[in-house]
Short mmCIF file of the C-alpha atoms (twelve columns), coordinates in Angstrom:
data_MODEL
# 
_entry.id   MODEL 
# 
loop_
_atom_site.group_PDB 
_atom_site.id 
_atom_site.type_symbol 
_atom_site.label_atom_id 
_atom_site.label_alt_id 
_atom_site.label_comp_id 
_atom_site.label_asym_id 
_atom_site.label_seq_id 
_atom_site.Cartn_x 
_atom_site.Cartn_y 
_atom_site.Cartn_z 
_atom_site.pdbx_PDB_model_num 
ATOM 1   C CA . MET A 1   -30.400 39.069 -4.365  1 
ATOM 2   C CA . TYR A 2   -33.178 36.860 -5.376  1 
ATOM 3   C CA . SER A 3   -35.685 39.764 -5.825  1 
ATOM 4   C CA . TYR A 4   -33.200 41.452 -8.011  1 
ATOM 5   C CA . LEU A 5   -32.882 38.239 -10.037 1 
ATOM 6   C CA . SER A 6   -36.612 38.036 -10.618 1 
ATOM 7   C CA . GLN A 7   -36.742 41.697 -11.749 1 
ATOM 8   C CA . ALA A 8   -33.767 41.035 -14.039 1 
ATOM 9   C CA . ILE A 9   -35.249 38.015 -15.656 1 
ATOM 10  C CA . GLU A 10  -38.611 39.796 -16.080 1 
ATOM 11  C CA . ALA A 11  -36.800 42.720 -17.729 1 
ATOM 12  C CA . ALA A 12  -34.923 40.467 -20.056 1 
ATOM 13  C CA . LEU A 13  -38.049 38.529 -21.147 1 
ATOM 14  C CA . ASN A 14  -39.892 41.943 -21.807 1 
ATOM 15  C CA . ALA A 15  -36.928 43.214 -23.840 1 
ATOM 16  C CA . GLY A 16  -36.783 39.938 -25.846 1 
ATOM 17  C CA . GLN A 17  -40.507 40.337 -26.673 1 
ATOM 18  C CA . GLU A 18  -39.874 43.787 -28.094 1 
ATOM 19  C CA . ILE A 19  -36.806 42.550 -30.141 1 
ATOM 20  C CA . LEU A 20  -38.695 39.590 -31.558 1 
ATOM 21  C CA . ALA A 21  -41.652 41.699 -32.586 1 
ATOM 22  C CA . ILE A 22  -39.216 43.466 -34.959 1 
ATOM 23  C CA . TYR A 23  -37.068 40.406 -35.792 1 
ATOM 24  C CA . ASN A 24  -40.023 38.156 -36.731 1 
ATOM 25  C CA . ASN A 25  -41.763 40.781 -38.886 1 
ATOM 26  C CA . ARG A 26  -39.975 40.536 -42.265 1 
ATOM 27  C CA . HIS A 27  -42.125 43.420 -43.476 1 
ATOM 28  C CA . TYR A 28  -40.871 45.787 -40.809 1 
ATOM 29  C CA . ARG A 29  -38.549 48.459 -41.986 1 
ATOM 30  C CA . LEU A 30  -35.413 48.355 -39.786 1 
ATOM 31  C CA . HIS A 31  -33.862 51.754 -39.024 1 
ATOM 32  C CA . VAL A 32  -30.123 51.414 -38.537 1 
ATOM 33  C CA . GLU A 33  -28.003 54.339 -37.197 1 
ATOM 34  C CA . MET A 34  -24.297 54.435 -36.193 1 
ATOM 35  C CA . ARG A 35  -23.357 55.315 -32.610 1 
ATOM 36  C CA . PRO A 36  -20.514 57.713 -31.880 1 
ATOM 37  C CA . ASN A 37  -18.311 54.551 -31.350 1 
ATOM 38  C CA . LEU A 38  -19.276 53.374 -34.980 1 
ATOM 39  C CA . THR A 39  -21.342 50.411 -33.775 1 
ATOM 40  C CA . PRO A 40  -24.810 50.069 -35.222 1 
ATOM 41  C CA . GLN A 41  -28.051 50.888 -33.241 1 
ATOM 42  C CA . THR A 42  -31.504 49.780 -34.501 1 
ATOM 43  C CA . ASN A 43  -35.117 50.256 -33.491 1 
ATOM 44  C CA . ALA A 44  -34.846 46.921 -31.714 1 
ATOM 45  C CA . ASP A 45  -32.032 48.170 -29.496 1 
ATOM 46  C CA . GLN A 46  -34.079 51.275 -28.549 1 
ATOM 47  C CA . ASN A 47  -37.341 49.365 -27.878 1 
ATOM 48  C CA . SER A 48  -35.506 46.806 -25.776 1 
ATOM 49  C CA . HIS A 49  -33.788 49.514 -23.750 1 
ATOM 50  C CA . LYS A 50  -37.125 51.173 -23.041 1 
ATOM 51  C CA . ALA A 51  -38.647 47.885 -21.951 1 
ATOM 52  C CA . ILE A 52  -35.750 47.140 -19.576 1 
ATOM 53  C CA . VAL A 53  -35.666 50.573 -17.991 1 
ATOM 54  C CA . GLU A 54  -39.491 50.398 -17.389 1 
ATOM 55  C CA . THR A 55  -39.317 47.071 -15.779 1 
ATOM 56  C CA . LEU A 56  -36.236 47.679 -13.589 1 
ATOM 57  C CA . ALA A 57  -37.832 51.044 -12.376 1 
ATOM 58  C CA . LYS A 58  -39.389 49.125 -9.433  1 
ATOM 59  C CA . SER A 59  -35.852 48.332 -8.025  1 
ATOM 60  C CA . GLU A 60  -35.301 52.201 -7.698  1 
ATOM 61  C CA . LEU A 61  -31.664 51.624 -8.914  1 
ATOM 62  C CA . PRO A 62  -30.100 53.616 -11.617 1 
ATOM 63  C CA . VAL A 63  -29.585 52.104 -15.031 1 
ATOM 64  C CA . LEU A 64  -26.572 52.566 -17.209 1 
ATOM 65  C CA . SER A 65  -27.320 51.239 -20.699 1 
ATOM 66  C CA . GLU A 66  -25.489 51.176 -23.970 1 
ATOM 67  C CA . ASP A 67  -28.634 52.803 -25.483 1 
ATOM 68  C CA . GLY A 68  -29.548 55.134 -22.775 1 
ATOM 69  C CA . GLU A 69  -28.248 58.622 -22.175 1 
ATOM 70  C CA . ASN A 70  -24.594 59.389 -21.689 1 
ATOM 71  C CA . ILE A 71  -24.351 59.762 -17.850 1 
ATOM 72  C CA . ASP A 72  -21.384 61.765 -16.729 1 
ATOM 73  C CA . TYR A 73  -18.727 59.931 -14.559 1 
ATOM 74  C CA . GLU A 74  -19.022 62.437 -11.771 1 
ATOM 75  C CA . THR A 75  -22.531 61.242 -11.383 1 
ATOM 76  C CA . ARG A 76  -22.139 57.601 -11.629 1 
ATOM 77  C CA . LYS A 77  -18.964 57.327 -9.546  1 
ATOM 78  C CA . GLU A 78  -21.201 57.921 -6.611  1 
ATOM 79  C CA . TRP A 79  -23.226 54.795 -7.439  1 
ATOM 80  C CA . GLN A 80  -22.700 51.876 -5.017  1 
ATOM 81  C CA . LYS A 81  -25.248 49.678 -6.853  1 
ATOM 82  C CA . PHE A 82  -26.811 49.952 -10.192 1 
ATOM 83  C CA . TRP A 83  -27.989 48.058 -13.357 1 
ATOM 84  C CA . LEU A 84  -25.488 47.710 -16.287 1 
ATOM 85  C CA . VAL A 85  -27.414 46.735 -19.475 1 
ATOM 86  C CA . ASP A 86  -26.857 45.927 -23.034 1 
ATOM 87  C CA . PRO A 87  -30.417 45.898 -24.441 1 
ATOM 88  C CA . LEU A 88  -29.219 44.057 -27.702 1 
ATOM 89  C CA . ASN A 89  -25.791 42.525 -27.531 1 
ATOM 90  C CA . GLY A 90  -24.874 41.467 -31.033 1 
ATOM 91  C CA . THR A 91  -26.700 44.048 -33.135 1 
ATOM 92  C CA . LYS A 92  -24.652 43.038 -36.181 1 
ATOM 93  C CA . GLU A 93  -25.791 39.607 -35.669 1 
ATOM 94  C CA . PHE A 94  -29.400 40.768 -35.303 1 
ATOM 95  C CA . ILE A 95  -29.090 42.735 -38.615 1 
ATOM 96  C CA . LYS A 96  -27.732 39.473 -40.364 1 
ATOM 97  C CA . ARG A 97  -30.812 37.645 -38.878 1 
ATOM 98  C CA . ASN A 98  -28.776 34.697 -37.703 1 
ATOM 99  C CA . GLY A 99  -30.296 34.657 -34.238 1 
ATOM 100 C CA . ILE A 100 -26.960 34.935 -32.289 1 
ATOM 101 C CA . PHE A 101 -27.742 37.950 -30.187 1 
ATOM 102 C CA . THR A 102 -28.787 38.480 -26.561 1 
ATOM 103 C CA . VAL A 103 -30.180 40.756 -23.860 1 
ATOM 104 C CA . ASN A 104 -27.643 41.456 -21.135 1 
ATOM 105 C CA . ILE A 105 -28.577 42.713 -17.641 1 
ATOM 106 C CA . ALA A 106 -26.024 42.885 -14.718 1 
ATOM 107 C CA . LEU A 107 -26.280 44.150 -11.227 1 
ATOM 108 C CA . ILE A 108 -23.024 46.012 -10.387 1 
ATOM 109 C CA . GLU A 109 -22.137 46.717 -6.633  1 
ATOM 110 C CA . ASN A 110 -18.993 48.394 -5.607  1 
ATOM 111 C CA . ASN A 111 -17.653 47.969 -9.086  1 
ATOM 112 C CA . GLU A 112 -18.098 44.261 -9.180  1 
ATOM 113 C CA . ALA A 113 -20.565 42.177 -11.174 1 
ATOM 114 C CA . LYS A 114 -22.649 40.626 -8.583  1 
ATOM 115 C CA . LEU A 115 -25.550 39.243 -10.745 1 
ATOM 116 C CA . GLY A 116 -26.120 38.580 -14.402 1 
ATOM 117 C CA . VAL A 117 -28.907 37.543 -16.691 1 
ATOM 118 C CA . ILE A 118 -28.408 36.774 -20.420 1 
ATOM 119 C CA . TYR A 119 -31.386 35.955 -22.701 1 
ATOM 120 C CA . ALA A 120 -31.346 34.690 -26.185 1 
ATOM 121 C CA . PRO A 121 -34.685 35.597 -27.603 1 
ATOM 122 C CA . VAL A 122 -34.561 33.455 -30.764 1 
ATOM 123 C CA . THR A 123 -33.791 30.182 -28.932 1 
ATOM 124 C CA . GLY A 124 -35.457 30.985 -25.666 1 
ATOM 125 C CA . GLU A 125 -32.355 30.071 -23.757 1 
ATOM 126 C CA . ILE A 126 -31.688 32.159 -20.621 1 
ATOM 127 C CA . TYR A 127 -28.709 32.017 -18.309 1 
ATOM 128 C CA . TRP A 128 -28.286 33.696 -14.874 1 
ATOM 129 C CA . GLY A 129 -25.862 33.515 -11.897 1 
ATOM 130 C CA . GLY A 130 -24.659 35.461 -9.038  1 
ATOM 131 C CA . GLU A 131 -23.134 35.566 -5.667  1 
ATOM 132 C CA . GLY A 132 -24.569 32.791 -3.276  1 
ATOM 133 C CA . MET A 133 -26.941 31.367 -5.945  1 
ATOM 134 C CA . GLY A 134 -24.625 29.571 -8.470  1 
ATOM 135 C CA . ALA A 135 -25.152 29.547 -12.286 1 
ATOM 136 C CA . TRP A 136 -28.254 28.255 -14.083 1 
ATOM 137 C CA . LYS A 137 -29.801 27.819 -17.409 1 
ATOM 138 C CA . ALA A 138 -33.358 27.494 -18.375 1 
ATOM 139 C CA . GLU A 139 -35.557 27.707 -21.589 1 
ATOM 140 C CA . HIS A 140 -38.323 30.251 -22.070 1 
ATOM 141 C CA . THR A 141 -41.482 28.572 -23.330 1 
ATOM 142 C CA . GLU A 142 -45.160 29.125 -23.134 1 
ATOM 143 C CA . ASN A 143 -45.161 27.010 -20.052 1 
ATOM 144 C CA . THR A 144 -42.303 28.745 -18.433 1 
ATOM 145 C CA . SER A 145 -43.094 32.401 -19.061 1 
ATOM 146 C CA . GLU A 146 -42.745 33.729 -15.534 1 
ATOM 147 C CA . PRO A 147 -39.389 34.181 -13.707 1 
ATOM 148 C CA . SER A 148 -40.548 31.867 -11.038 1 
ATOM 149 C CA . ASP A 149 -41.197 29.160 -13.598 1 
ATOM 150 C CA . LEU A 150 -37.826 29.594 -15.106 1 
ATOM 151 C CA . ILE A 151 -36.107 29.501 -11.827 1 
ATOM 152 C CA . LYS A 152 -37.955 26.340 -10.805 1 
ATOM 153 C CA . ASN A 153 -37.125 24.522 -14.069 1 
ATOM 154 C CA . ALA A 154 -33.499 25.602 -14.447 1 
ATOM 155 C CA . ILE A 155 -30.503 23.297 -14.617 1 
ATOM 156 C CA . LYS A 156 -27.340 24.145 -12.596 1 
ATOM 157 C CA . LEU A 157 -24.069 25.028 -14.387 1 
ATOM 158 C CA . PRO A 158 -21.691 23.997 -15.386 1 
ATOM 159 C CA . GLN A 159 -22.587 20.687 -16.960 1 
ATOM 160 C CA . LYS A 160 -19.843 17.974 -17.223 1 
ATOM 161 C CA . SER A 161 -18.149 17.799 -20.607 1 
ATOM 162 C CA . LYS A 162 -17.328 14.546 -22.333 1 
ATOM 163 C CA . SER A 163 -14.913 16.101 -24.756 1 
ATOM 164 C CA . LYS A 164 -11.265 15.336 -24.349 1 
ATOM 165 C CA . ASN A 165 -10.279 18.251 -26.618 1 
ATOM 166 C CA . LEU A 166 -9.475  21.762 -25.570 1 
ATOM 167 C CA . LYS A 167 -12.415 23.782 -26.797 1 
ATOM 168 C CA . ILE A 168 -11.641 27.438 -27.693 1 
ATOM 169 C CA . ILE A 169 -14.157 29.949 -28.548 1 
ATOM 170 C CA . SER A 170 -13.409 32.197 -31.606 1 
ATOM 171 C CA . GLY A 171 -15.575 35.159 -32.443 1 
ATOM 172 C CA . ARG A 172 -17.870 35.110 -35.574 1 
ATOM 173 C CA . ILE A 173 -16.715 38.615 -36.805 1 
ATOM 174 C CA . PHE A 174 -13.266 39.662 -35.737 1 
ATOM 175 C CA . LYS A 175 -9.932  38.071 -35.391 1 
ATOM 176 C CA . THR A 176 -7.138  40.257 -34.216 1 
ATOM 177 C CA . SER A 177 -3.385  39.566 -34.353 1 
ATOM 178 C CA . GLU A 178 -3.324  39.175 -30.639 1 
ATOM 179 C CA . THR A 179 -6.049  36.519 -30.927 1 
ATOM 180 C CA . GLN A 180 -4.334  34.647 -33.620 1 
ATOM 181 C CA . GLU A 181 -1.030  34.646 -31.593 1 
ATOM 182 C CA . TYR A 182 -2.806  33.444 -28.503 1 
ATOM 183 C CA . PHE A 183 -4.335  30.548 -30.521 1 
ATOM 184 C CA . ASN A 184 -0.835  29.704 -31.890 1 
ATOM 185 C CA . GLN A 185 0.514   29.403 -28.288 1 
ATOM 186 C CA . LEU A 186 -2.247  27.042 -27.327 1 
ATOM 187 C CA . ARG A 187 -1.720  24.982 -30.542 1 
ATOM 188 C CA . SER A 188 1.855   24.533 -29.415 1 
ATOM 189 C CA . LYS A 189 0.818   22.349 -26.450 1 
ATOM 190 C CA . ALA A 190 0.137   18.675 -26.742 1 
ATOM 191 C CA . ARG A 191 -3.602  18.770 -26.253 1 
ATOM 192 C CA . LYS A 192 -5.916  18.672 -29.368 1 
ATOM 193 C CA . ILE A 193 -7.697  21.942 -29.924 1 
ATOM 194 C CA . GLU A 194 -11.330 22.338 -31.176 1 
ATOM 195 C CA . TYR A 195 -12.501 25.719 -32.137 1 
ATOM 196 C CA . VAL A 196 -16.052 26.828 -31.344 1 
ATOM 197 C CA . ASN A 197 -17.502 29.679 -33.306 1 
ATOM 198 C CA . MET A 198 -20.047 31.825 -31.406 1 
ATOM 199 C CA . GLY A 199 -21.133 35.519 -31.348 1 
ATOM 200 C CA . SER A 200 -22.429 37.915 -28.806 1 
ATOM 201 C CA . ALA A 201 -22.466 37.258 -25.069 1 
ATOM 202 C CA . LEU A 202 -23.274 33.612 -25.645 1 
ATOM 203 C CA . LYS A 203 -19.479 33.147 -25.827 1 
ATOM 204 C CA . ILE A 204 -19.187 33.534 -21.976 1 
ATOM 205 C CA . CYS A 205 -22.410 31.420 -21.571 1 
ATOM 206 C CA . LEU A 206 -20.728 28.502 -23.295 1 
ATOM 207 C CA . ILE A 207 -17.757 28.697 -20.833 1 
ATOM 208 C CA . ALA A 208 -20.313 28.742 -17.869 1 
ATOM 209 C CA . GLU A 209 -22.177 25.964 -19.326 1 
ATOM 210 C CA . GLY A 210 -19.093 23.746 -19.723 1 
ATOM 211 C CA . LYS A 211 -19.400 23.480 -23.470 1 
ATOM 212 C CA . ALA A 212 -16.195 25.343 -24.097 1 
ATOM 213 C CA . ASP A 213 -12.969 25.718 -22.121 1 
ATOM 214 C CA . ILE A 214 -11.333 29.014 -23.070 1 
ATOM 215 C CA . TYR A 215 -12.646 32.268 -24.391 1 
ATOM 216 C CA . PRO A 216 -10.044 34.906 -25.103 1 
ATOM 217 C CA . GLN A 217 -11.408 38.434 -25.633 1 
ATOM 218 C CA . LEU A 218 -8.409  40.188 -27.102 1 
ATOM 219 C CA . GLU A 219 -10.248 42.848 -29.119 1 
ATOM 220 C CA . PRO A 220 -12.226 45.847 -28.007 1 
ATOM 221 C CA . SER A 221 -15.316 45.544 -25.823 1 
ATOM 222 C CA . MET A 222 -17.458 47.582 -23.487 1 
ATOM 223 C CA . GLU A 223 -18.461 47.003 -19.793 1 
ATOM 224 C CA . TRP A 224 -22.087 46.257 -20.838 1 
ATOM 225 C CA . ASP A 225 -20.820 43.523 -23.221 1 
ATOM 226 C CA . THR A 226 -19.375 41.492 -20.438 1 
ATOM 227 C CA . ALA A 227 -20.796 42.295 -17.130 1 
ATOM 228 C CA . ALA A 228 -23.695 39.965 -17.052 1 
ATOM 229 C CA . GLY A 229 -21.561 37.070 -18.492 1 
ATOM 230 C CA . HIS A 230 -18.872 37.797 -15.979 1 
ATOM 231 C CA . ALA A 231 -21.299 37.346 -13.041 1 
ATOM 232 C CA . ILE A 232 -22.608 34.149 -14.609 1 
ATOM 233 C CA . ALA A 233 -19.106 32.760 -15.237 1 
ATOM 234 C CA . LYS A 234 -17.960 33.496 -11.700 1 
ATOM 235 C CA . ALA A 235 -21.046 31.834 -10.193 1 
ATOM 236 C CA . ALA A 236 -20.240 28.819 -12.391 1 
ATOM 237 C CA . GLY A 237 -16.772 28.545 -10.828 1 
ATOM 238 C CA . LYS A 238 -15.052 29.991 -13.924 1 
ATOM 239 C CA . GLU A 239 -12.142 32.486 -13.882 1 
ATOM 240 C CA . ILE A 240 -11.818 35.862 -15.733 1 
ATOM 241 C CA . THR A 241 -8.301  37.055 -15.805 1 
ATOM 242 C CA . LEU A 242 -6.860  40.113 -17.478 1 
ATOM 243 C CA . PHE A 243 -4.526  39.482 -20.421 1 
ATOM 244 C CA . ASN A 244 -0.962  40.374 -19.590 1 
ATOM 245 C CA . GLU A 245 -2.151  42.833 -16.858 1 
ATOM 246 C CA . PRO A 246 -1.757  42.579 -13.123 1 
ATOM 247 C CA . SER A 247 -4.859  44.641 -12.124 1 
ATOM 248 C CA . THR A 248 -8.274  43.260 -11.429 1 
ATOM 249 C CA . PHE A 249 -11.355 43.484 -13.619 1 
ATOM 250 C CA . SER A 250 -13.671 46.225 -12.356 1 
ATOM 251 C CA . TYR A 251 -16.753 48.073 -13.593 1 
ATOM 252 C CA . ASN A 252 -18.028 51.652 -13.738 1 
ATOM 253 C CA . LYS A 253 -14.586 53.006 -14.760 1 
ATOM 254 C CA . GLU A 254 -14.490 56.595 -16.137 1 
ATOM 255 C CA . GLN A 255 -13.849 55.025 -19.544 1 
ATOM 256 C CA . LEU A 256 -16.167 52.174 -20.046 1 
ATOM 257 C CA . THR A 257 -13.958 50.137 -22.277 1 
ATOM 258 C CA . ASN A 258 -12.722 46.801 -21.097 1 
ATOM 259 C CA . PRO A 259 -9.067  45.628 -20.924 1 
ATOM 260 C CA . TYR A 260 -8.312  42.374 -22.919 1 
ATOM 261 C CA . PHE A 261 -9.246  39.308 -20.848 1 
ATOM 262 C CA . VAL A 262 -9.503  35.411 -20.892 1 
ATOM 263 C CA . VAL A 263 -12.396 33.395 -19.557 1 
ATOM 264 C CA . SER A 264 -11.560 29.835 -18.613 1 
# 
């Protein structure tokens, strides 16, 4: 598993470099297209995808990416182990230039998220976690530019929270009626609630880190949005439960949309 971790971290860093080359160049003409699902795709998404695929090629595992080709379910249902990737999670945030976007790389085995790496290129924060290794956070700097450096200097998650309030993560863009109703139910309890606004996959990272208590995802999302964070949260001892559904959370479904869920 640790060899896969090193490859995933390397891929995330390479992807982040490609993203920042565009993000930091204010004279670069950003080309934005709409995907079939009506979400935006930019040059940065595409360049990040290419960097990840090239780096992960050494693993000899297939890659399913939001910005890759549409792979038929009849093909991928035979995959026992593969990479599930979102080259630029939070493209809308990237376009707004607020820095709240990530690179997500997950290793899926037998329809479960076994390993996850999430990298925030602007801040340099990188999170990872998986079965048998726990969850960790490090900061990418000039002195920690290699996967081995990051692993050596990482801190274990979660960190103990000093807050007595119930911290709930609310998204930066959407608020559905289901989300609002869920918030109302929590407010009816005695414990004081504090809202934490965050975008992209960093929402799950805050739960894994211990900086927030509950993250309800009660609006549409895709498997590549959540897989890496799912692995990290589980490794940090957190739970991901489906919202009002008895079934379990699984990946590589025929339809790659997620059911509603809550991380806590």
